[in-house]
C-alpha positions as CSV (number, residue, x, y, z in Angstrom):
1,M,18.1,-68.2,-6.6
2,K,15.4,-66.6,-5.3
3,K,17.7,-66.1,-1.6
4,K,20.4,-64.4,-3.8
5,L,17.6,-62.0,-5.6
6,I,16.5,-61.0,-2.7
7,F,19.3,-60.3,-1.1
8,S,21.1,-58.6,-4.3
9,T,17.6,-56.7,-3.5
10,L,18.0,-56.0,0.3
11,C,22.4,-54.1,-0.5
12,L,20.7,-52.6,-3.3
13,F,18.1,-50.8,-0.8
14,I,21.1,-50.6,1.4
15,F,23.2,-48.7,-1.2
16,M,20.8,-46.2,-2.4
17,G,19.6,-45.6,1.2
18,S,23.3,-44.8,2.2
19,F,23.6,-42.7,-1.4
20,A,20.7,-39.9,-0.5
21,Q,21.9,-40.0,2.7
22,E,25.3,-39.0,1.8
23,L,23.7,-36.2,-0.8
24,S,21.2,-35.4,1.6
25,N,24.7,-34.5,3.5
26,M,26.7,-32.6,0.4
27,R,22.9,-30.7,0.2
28,P,23.6,-27.2,2.1
29,K,21.8,-26.2,4.4
30,P,19.5,-23.7,2.9
31,V,19.7,-20.0,4.0
32,I,17.9,-17.8,6.2
33,S,17.0,-14.1,6.2
34,P,15.9,-12.3,7.9
35,E,15.5,-14.5,11.0
36,I,13.8,-12.7,13.9
37,K,15.5,-13.7,17.3
38,A,14.4,-12.1,20.8
39,T,15.6,-9.1,20.3
40,E,17.8,-9.3,17.1
41,I,17.5,-9.5,13.3
42,F,19.7,-11.7,11.7
43,F,20.7,-11.4,7.7
44,R,22.2,-13.2,5.6
45,I,23.2,-13.8,1.4
46,S,25.4,-16.7,-0.3
47,A,28.1,-14.1,-2.4
48,P,31.2,-16.3,-2.1
49,Y,32.9,-13.8,-4.3
50,A,32.3,-10.9,-3.0
51,D,35.1,-8.8,-1.2
52,T,32.6,-6.6,1.1
53,V,29.2,-6.6,1.3
54,K,26.5,-4.6,3.7
55,L,23.5,-4.1,5.0
56,Y,20.8,-1.3,4.3
57,G,17.3,-0.9,5.9
58,S,14.9,1.5,5.7
59,W,15.7,2.0,9.3
60,M,18.7,3.8,9.2
61,T,19.5,7.3,8.1
62,N,21.2,7.3,4.8
63,Y,24.0,4.8,3.1
64,K,26.3,5.9,5.1
65,S,24.8,4.0,7.9
66,S,24.7,0.6,6.0
67,V,26.4,-2.0,8.7
68,L,29.2,-4.2,6.8
69,M,28.1,-8.2,7.5
70,E,31.3,-10.7,7.7
71,K,32.1,-13.2,5.8
72,D,32.5,-17.8,6.6
73,K,34.7,-20.1,5.1
74,T,31.4,-20.7,2.7
75,G,30.6,-18.1,1.8
76,L,27.4,-16.9,3.2
77,W,27.6,-13.1,4.5
78,S,25.8,-12.2,7.6
79,V,24.9,-10.0,10.7
80,A,23.2,-9.6,13.2
81,I,21.5,-6.2,14.4
82,P,19.6,-4.7,17.3
83,A,15.8,-4.9,15.9
84,P,14.8,-2.0,14.7
85,T,11.7,-0.2,16.5
86,P,7.8,-2.6,15.5
87,E,6.9,-1.2,12.1
88,L,7.3,-2.1,8.0
89,Y,10.6,-1.4,6.2
90,T,12.5,-2.2,3.1
91,Y,16.2,-3.2,3.4
92,N,18.8,-4.5,0.7
93,F,22.8,-5.6,0.8
94,I,25.1,-3.9,-0.7
95,V,26.9,-6.5,-2.5
96,D,30.9,-4.8,-3.9
97,G,29.2,-1.4,-4.5
98,Y,26.1,-2.9,-6.2
99,S,22.5,-3.0,-4.4
100,V,20.4,-6.2,-4.4
101,N,17.3,-7.5,-2.8
102,D,17.4,-10.4,-1.1
103,A,17.0,-14.0,-2.6
104,N,16.2,-15.7,0.7
105,N,12.8,-13.7,1.3
106,I,9.8,-14.0,-0.8
107,F,8.2,-11.1,0.6
108,M,9.0,-8.4,-1.3
109,Q,7.6,-4.3,-2.3
110,R,7.1,-2.6,-5.6
111,D,7.3,0.8,-5.2
112,G,6.7,2.8,-8.9
113,T,9.8,0.8,-10.7
114,R,11.7,-0.7,-8.2
115,Y,11.6,-3.9,-5.5
116,L,12.8,-4.1,-2.4
117,S,13.2,-6.7,0.1
118,V,10.5,-6.0,3.1
119,L,11.0,-6.4,7.1
120,L,8.3,-6.5,9.1
121,V,8.9,-6.5,12.8
122,P,6.0,-8.1,14.7
123,G,4.7,-5.3,17.6
124,E,1.2,-3.6,18.6
125,L,1.8,-1.1,15.6
126,T,2.2,-3.7,13.2
127,A,-0.2,-6.5,14.7
128,N,-2.7,-5.1,11.3
129,Y,-0.1,-5.3,9.3
130,F,0.3,-10.2,9.5
131,E,-2.2,-11.8,8.0
132,A,-5.6,-12.2,9.5
133,K,-7.2,-15.8,10.8
134,Q,-10.2,-14.6,8.7
135,R,-8.6,-13.4,5.0
136,G,-10.3,-11.5,1.8
137,N,-9.6,-12.2,-1.8
138,L,-8.0,-9.1,-4.1
139,S,-9.2,-9.4,-7.8
140,K,-7.1,-7.7,-10.6
141,V,-10.2,-6.2,-12.6
142,W,-10.3,-5.1,-16.2
143,Y,-12.9,-3.1,-16.9
144,E,-13.7,-0.7,-19.6
145,S,-13.5,3.4,-19.5
146,P,-14.8,5.7,-21.7
147,A,-13.7,9.2,-20.0
148,L,-10.0,8.8,-20.7
149,G,-10.1,6.7,-23.9
150,M,-8.9,2.8,-22.7
151,T,-9.4,-0.3,-21.1
152,R,-8.1,0.0,-17.2
153,R,-7.3,-2.4,-14.5
154,M,-8.0,-2.1,-10.5
155,F,-7.4,-4.1,-7.6
156,V,-10.8,-4.8,-5.8
157,Y,-10.7,-6.2,-2.3
158,T,-13.5,-8.2,-1.0
159,P,-13.9,-9.0,2.5
160,Y,-14.1,-12.9,3.9
161,G,-17.2,-14.6,3.4
162,Y,-18.4,-12.1,0.4
163,K,-18.5,-15.2,-1.6
164,N,-21.3,-17.0,0.2
165,S,-23.1,-13.9,1.5
166,S,-26.1,-12.6,-0.3
167,A,-26.0,-9.2,1.8
168,K,-24.9,-6.1,0.1
169,Y,-21.6,-4.3,1.5
170,P,-20.3,-0.6,1.6
171,V,-17.6,0.6,-0.7
172,L,-14.7,2.5,0.3
173,Y,-12.4,3.5,-3.2
174,L,-9.1,4.3,-2.1
175,L,-6.6,6.6,-4.1
176,H,-3.1,6.4,-4.5
177,G,-0.7,8.9,-4.6
178,Y,1.7,10.5,-7.0
179,G,4.4,7.3,-8.9
180,G,2.1,4.4,-7.5
181,D,-0.5,2.6,-9.4
182,E,-3.2,1.1,-8.4
183,D,-1.1,-1.7,-7.2
184,A,0.7,0.2,-4.2
185,W,-2.6,-0.2,-1.3
186,S,-2.6,-3.6,-1.8
187,T,1.8,-4.2,-1.5
188,M,3.0,-1.3,-0.2
189,G,0.2,-0.1,2.5
190,R,-1.0,-4.0,3.0
191,A,-4.4,-2.3,2.9
192,C,-5.8,-6.4,2.1
193,Q,-4.0,-7.5,5.9
194,I,-5.8,-4.3,7.6
195,M,-8.7,-4.1,5.9
196,D,-8.4,-8.7,7.5
197,N,-7.9,-8.2,10.6
198,L,-10.0,-4.5,11.6
199,I,-13.1,-6.4,10.5
200,E,-11.8,-9.1,12.2
201,K,-11.5,-7.8,15.2
202,K,-15.2,-5.7,14.9
203,L,-13.0,-2.2,14.8
204,A,-14.8,-1.6,10.9
205,K,-17.9,-2.9,9.3
206,P,-16.6,-5.2,6.1
207,M,-16.5,-3.8,3.4
208,V,-15.6,-3.3,-0.1
209,V,-12.5,-1.7,-1.0
210,V,-11.8,-0.5,-4.4
211,M,-8.4,0.7,-5.5
212,T,-8.2,2.0,-9.1
213,N,-5.3,3.5,-11.3
214,G,-5.0,7.4,-10.6
215,N,-2.9,8.3,-13.4
216,G,-5.6,9.4,-16.1
217,N,-1.9,8.2,-18.8
218,E,-2.6,4.7,-17.4
219,C,-4.7,1.8,-17.8
220,A,-2.6,-0.1,-15.5
221,S,0.7,-0.6,-13.5
222,R,3.9,0.6,-15.1
223,N,5.3,-2.9,-14.6
224,D,2.5,-5.1,-16.6
225,V,2.2,-2.2,-19.7
226,S,4.1,0.9,-21.3
227,V,2.3,4.0,-20.5
228,D,1.4,5.7,-23.8
229,P,2.5,9.7,-24.5
230,S,-0.3,9.9,-26.6
231,H,-2.1,10.0,-23.1
232,G,-0.6,12.5,-21.4
233,T,1.2,12.7,-17.8
234,T,-0.6,11.8,-14.9
235,L,-1.1,15.6,-13.9
236,S,-3.0,17.1,-17.6
237,T,-4.7,13.4,-17.0
238,M,-6.0,14.4,-13.3
239,E,-9.4,16.4,-14.1
240,K,-10.5,13.0,-16.7
241,F,-9.4,10.9,-14.0
242,E,-11.8,12.5,-11.4
243,E,-14.6,12.3,-13.9
244,S,-13.9,8.6,-14.8
245,V,-14.0,7.5,-11.5
246,L,-17.9,8.9,-11.4
247,K,-18.9,7.4,-14.3
248,D,-16.6,4.4,-14.7
249,V,-15.5,2.9,-11.7
250,I,-18.5,3.1,-9.6
251,P,-21.1,1.9,-12.2
252,Y,-18.9,-0.8,-12.6
253,I,-18.4,-1.4,-9.3
254,E,-22.3,-1.1,-8.5
255,K,-22.9,-4.0,-11.8
256,N,-20.5,-6.3,-11.1
257,Y,-19.9,-6.9,-6.6
258,M,-23.1,-6.8,-4.7
259,V,-22.7,-3.7,-3.1
260,Y,-24.7,-0.6,-1.3
261,T,-25.5,2.3,-4.6
262,D,-26.3,5.5,-1.8
263,R,-24.7,7.8,-0.3
264,K,-24.1,6.9,2.5
265,N,-22.4,3.5,2.3
266,R,-20.0,4.9,-0.6
267,A,-16.6,6.4,0.9
268,I,-14.0,8.3,-0.9
269,A,-10.2,8.4,0.5
270,G,-6.2,8.6,-1.3
271,L,-3.2,9.7,0.3
272,S,-1.2,12.5,-1.5
273,M,-2.0,13.3,-5.0
274,G,-5.0,10.7,-4.0
275,G,-5.5,12.8,-0.6
276,A,-5.9,15.8,-3.3
277,Q,-8.5,13.8,-5.8
278,A,-10.5,12.0,-3.0
279,T,-11.4,15.3,-1.5
280,H,-11.8,17.1,-5.2
281,I,-14.1,14.6,-6.3
282,G,-15.8,13.4,-2.5
283,L,-16.7,17.2,-1.2
284,N,-17.9,18.3,-5.0
285,N,-19.9,15.2,-5.0
286,L,-21.8,14.9,-2.0
287,D,-24.4,14.0,-3.7
288,K,-22.2,10.3,-4.2
289,F,-20.2,10.6,-1.1
290,A,-21.2,10.8,2.0
291,W,-17.1,9.9,3.8
292,V,-14.0,11.7,2.5
293,G,-10.2,11.0,3.4
294,S,-7.8,12.8,3.2
295,F,-4.1,11.4,4.2
296,S,-1.2,13.9,3.7
297,G,-3.2,15.4,0.7
298,A,-0.7,17.5,-1.8
299,F,-3.7,20.2,-2.2
300,V,-1.5,22.1,-3.9
301,L,-2.9,20.3,-6.9
302,W,-6.3,20.7,-7.2
303,P,-7.1,22.8,-10.8
304,N,-6.0,26.2,-10.4
305,A,-5.2,26.5,-6.8
306,R,-1.8,26.3,-5.8
307,S,-0.2,29.2,-5.6
308,G,3.6,28.3,-4.1
309,N,5.6,25.5,-3.9
310,Q,4.1,24.6,-0.6
311,D,1.4,26.9,-0.9
312,I,-2.9,27.0,-2.1
313,D,-4.6,29.8,-3.4
314,L,-7.7,30.1,-0.5
315,K,-9.2,32.5,-3.0
316,A,-9.5,30.0,-5.8
317,V,-10.4,27.4,-3.5
318,E,-13.5,29.7,-2.3
319,T,-14.8,30.2,-6.2
320,K,-13.7,27.5,-7.9
321,V,-11.4,24.3,-6.1
322,F,-15.2,24.0,-3.8
323,P,-17.6,27.0,-4.8
324,S,-20.6,24.5,-3.3
325,L,-18.7,23.7,0.1
326,S,-20.2,25.9,3.1
327,S,-21.3,25.5,6.7
328,S,-24.6,23.3,5.0
329,S,-22.7,20.8,3.2
330,N,-22.2,19.3,7.5
331,S,-25.9,17.9,7.0
332,K,-24.3,16.0,4.3
333,L,-20.7,14.8,5.6
334,N,-20.7,11.8,8.1
335,L,-17.1,12.2,8.1
336,L,-14.4,14.5,6.4
337,Y,-11.0,13.0,7.5
338,I,-7.7,15.7,6.8
339,S,-4.5,13.3,8.1
340,T,-0.9,14.7,7.5
341,G,2.0,14.2,9.8
342,A,4.1,17.1,11.8
343,D,7.6,16.9,9.5
344,D,5.3,16.3,6.1
345,F,6.6,19.0,4.0
346,L,2.5,19.7,2.3
347,I,2.2,20.4,6.2
348,Q,1.9,24.5,4.9
349,A,-0.6,23.9,2.9
350,T,-3.2,21.2,5.3
351,H,-3.0,23.9,7.9
352,Q,-4.5,26.7,5.1
353,F,-6.8,24.3,3.8
354,T,-8.0,23.4,7.4
355,G,-8.0,27.3,8.9
356,W,-10.1,27.8,5.2
357,L,-12.9,24.9,6.4
358,K,-13.0,26.3,10.1
359,D,-13.4,29.5,8.8
360,K,-16.4,28.3,6.5
361,G,-17.8,26.5,10.0
362,I,-18.0,23.0,7.7
363,K,-16.6,19.9,10.1
364,F,-14.3,17.8,10.3
365,V,-11.6,15.1,12.1
366,D,-8.3,16.8,12.1
367,V,-5.3,14.2,12.5
368,E,-1.9,15.8,13.0
369,K,0.7,13.4,14.0
370,P,4.3,14.3,15.3
371,G,7.3,12.4,13.9
372,Y,5.9,12.1,10.4
373,A,6.7,13.0,7.5
374,H,5.2,12.5,3.9
375,E,5.9,8.3,3.9
376,W,4.0,4.9,4.3
377,R,4.6,4.8,7.7
378,I,1.5,7.3,8.8
379,W,-0.9,6.0,5.6
380,R,-1.2,2.6,6.3
381,I,-2.2,4.1,10.5
382,N,-4.6,6.5,8.2
383,L,-6.2,4.0,6.0
384,G,-7.0,1.6,10.0
385,D,-8.1,4.5,12.1
386,F,-10.3,6.2,9.0
387,A,-11.9,2.5,7.9
388,S,-12.8,2.0,11.5
389,R,-14.7,5.3,11.3
390,L,-16.9,4.5,8.3
391,F,-19.8,3.5,7.7
392,K,-21.5,3.5,11.2
């Protein structure tokens, strides 16, 4: 009886093992997409019932440049393309005319209300966009804003070692552009990875980076909340937002984080709309900021300064926008950093402003990069360049 029981048990184990193996063989192999191999990149998507599938990536000139994919007998569509220049790109599949993200790629990016799959091509330019060994932390913090009459959210980056340190840190207040929100710099801008890598390589000082929502009519990003029209629009609340940075954001950070509270350890910078906000806040409050940066600044958004689509009124800049700015301000400015792409549609306003600064005898770092327009490609570079100059 005992021998029969042992024999039956062995048979059961053999059957179960064989059954498990059979199930394993029946299970479809995981789809890998994208897959980078040497000089080629493979994209794959399972769409058994589709008639046509195409690949479109931001490295292409337009949708007409999309590449037709091939279908195998299992319904898996695939294509291999030559690897584009190292950079961070977005892409999607066009399945029977409909745009579809890559379900096999967890690396996603949100641009306003759009979600896109991401391709990060390795190389010297993108080295700081990958995860570093020593990683900081990103917190999502809610704070009260009496200036805007609401509870709002901001993202706060603290560097590696912050949690177990008793030291104080300098602060960079980093603002996004029009259409973005507090999430923009950490996703599309790769701000955390850039800061982690720069700090790990000792190319930048360890610092806290504060990314708040520059839309004064929003309490948080639009994927988390609905915009209340009673609070106005982004542009109509711009001056109130700037007031909120000074009266709400900075006091909250200095109360709740281990940071220095003097002007020499406080910087502000931003891209596009955020560049206009950062310069307006920073240059009018040199008692609070010693470091100011603009990346493709939309200076046409300064209050009373716009004289055309791409022009600023220099008389208004002189008398209304920066009435207290002069060559004597150089003693308070550790760094005024102004960058734009040579192909940026805002280049004219930038040249007007930098020309005015030169006439006033105000010192600044002027960075104009050929081959770049109004885009994240240059803003990620700007952040690395600007951050590496701070607090030294």
